[in-house]
C-alpha positions in Angstrom: 0.0 0.0 0.1 1.3 3.5 -0.9 1.9 5.9 1.8 1.4 9.7 1.6 3.4 10.9 4.4 5.9 12.5 2.0 3.0 15.0 0.6 3.4 18.3 2.4 0.5 20.4 0.4 -1.1 22.1 3.2 -2.8 24.7 1.2 -6.1 23.2 -0.2 -7.9 25.7 -2.4 -10.3 26.0 -5.2 -9.2 26.4 -8.6 -9.4 30.1 -9.7 -11.9 29.9 -12.7 -12.4 33.9 -12.6 -10.9 34.4 -16.3 -12.7 31.5 -17.8 -15.7 32.3 -20.1 -19.2 30.8 -19.2 -19.6 27.9 -21.7 -22.4 25.4 -21.9 -21.5 22.1 -20.3 -23.1 18.6 -20.0 -22.0 15.5 -18.0 -23.4 12.1 -17.9 -22.5 9.7 -15.3 -23.8 6.3 -14.3 -23.3 3.4 -11.6 -25.1 0.1 -10.6 -26.6 -1.5 -7.7 -26.7 -5.2 -7.6 -29.9 -6.7 -5.8 -31.6 -10.0 -5.3 -34.2 -11.1 -7.7 -37.0 -10.6 -5.1 -35.7 -7.4 -4.3 -35.8 -6.2 -8.0 -39.4 -7.8 -8.4 -40.5 -5.8 -5.3 -39.2 -2.6 -6.6 -40.8 -3.1 -10.1 -44.1 -4.3 -8.5 -44.0 -1.0 -6.2 -44.2 -3.4 -3.0 -41.1 -2.2 -1.1 -42.0 -1.4 2.5 -40.4 2.2 2.5 -42.2 3.2 -0.7 -41.6 3.9 -4.3 -37.8 3.4 -4.6 -36.9 4.8 -8.1 -39.3 8.1 -7.4 -37.3 8.5 -4.1 -33.9 7.8 -5.7 -34.7 10.5 -8.6 -35.5 13.2 -6.0 -32.3 12.3 -3.9 -30.1 12.4 -7.1 -31.6 15.9 -8.0 -31.0 17.2 -4.5 -27.4 16.0 -4.6 -26.6 17.4 -7.9 -27.8 20.8 -6.7 -25.8 20.2 -3.3 -22.5 18.9 -4.8 -20.7 22.0 -3.9 -21.6 21.7 -0.1 -20.7 18.1 -0.1 -17.4 18.2 -2.0 -15.0 20.9 -0.4 -13.3 22.1 -3.6 -16.2 22.0 -5.9 -17.4 25.4 -7.2 -21.3 26.1 -6.6 -22.4 26.6 -10.3 -25.8 27.2 -11.9 -27.7 24.1 -12.9 -29.9 24.2 -15.9 -31.2 20.8 -16.3 -31.0 17.4 -14.5 -32.2 14.1 -16.0 -32.1 10.9 -13.9 -32.9 7.6 -15.6 -33.1 3.9 -14.6 -32.5 0.7 -16.4 -32.5 -2.9 -15.3 -29.9 -5.0 -16.9 -28.8 -8.4 -15.4 -29.4 -8.4 -11.6 -28.8 -4.9 -11.1 -30.4 -1.4 -11.4 -28.5 1.1 -13.5 -28.8 4.8 -12.7 -27.8 7.4 -15.3 -27.6 11.2 -14.6 -27.2 13.8 -16.8 -26.3 17.4 -15.7 -26.4 20.5 -17.8 -25.1 24.1 -16.8 -23.8 27.1 -18.5 -20.5 28.2 -16.5 -17.0 28.3 -16.0 -16.3 24.7 -14.7 -17.7 21.4 -15.8 -20.4 19.3 -14.3 -18.9 15.7 -14.0 -18.8 16.0 -10.2 -22.3 17.0 -10.0 -23.4 13.8 -12.3 -21.2 11.6 -10.2 -22.7 12.7 -6.9 -26.2 12.4 -8.2 -25.6 8.7 -9.4 -23.8 8.0 -6.1 -26.7 9.5 -3.9 -29.5 7.6 -6.0 -27.5 4.5 -5.5 -27.1 4.8 -1.8 -30.8 5.8 -1.6 -31.9 2.6 -3.2 -29.6 0.5 -0.8 -31.2 2.3 2.1 -34.9 1.6 0.7 -34.4 -2.1 0.2 -31.7 -3.1 2.9 -34.2 -4.9 4.9 -35.2 -7.1 2.0 -31.4 -7.6 1.1 -30.0 -8.7 4.5 -29.5 -12.6 5.2 -30.2 -14.2 8.4 -27.0 -12.9 9.7 -27.7 -9.4 9.0 -25.1 -9.1 6.0 -25.6 -8.3 2.3 -24.4 -11.3 0.2 -25.5 -10.0 -3.1 -25.8 -6.3 -2.6 -23.2 -4.1 -4.0 -22.6 -0.9 -5.9 -20.2 -0.8 -8.6 -19.2 1.0 -11.9 -19.7 4.6 -11.0 -18.2 6.4 -13.7 -18.4 9.5 -16.1 -19.8 8.1 -19.5 -19.4 11.5 -21.4 -18.7 15.4 -21.0 -19.1 18.1 -23.5 -18.3 21.7 -23.2 -19.4 24.5 -25.7 -22.2 23.0 -27.6 
């Protein structure tokens, strides 16, 4: 395991974007949560005890995108023009995709990644009672593949 004791940077600071022009920006991120077949069925059928899982995850992602600069210390607060949250169900999982649009001086990939992450965590929270085994563990449940799919600037 690498050690970081040799790093002597005690000056954390935001990047100065003052001189940059405002530009239209788009970022798309996605991630997956793997769940048991019964849990996926309960989500589809709307029978999860805590309520509508995907509607709640959509709202959570939206709030997270708007709060990214509060959650990640060196992110700039930026104006958000649009947020789209989509769900799909490939093999044994739910995939969350978040698109964020803005016009500003800095990109929106951190906002898209934050939206995906919080949506996935919200799904886990809403179904955790159904996912636990007899020992209280999560043998199937896992979050993976959180990544930026694309980003665009100036179009």
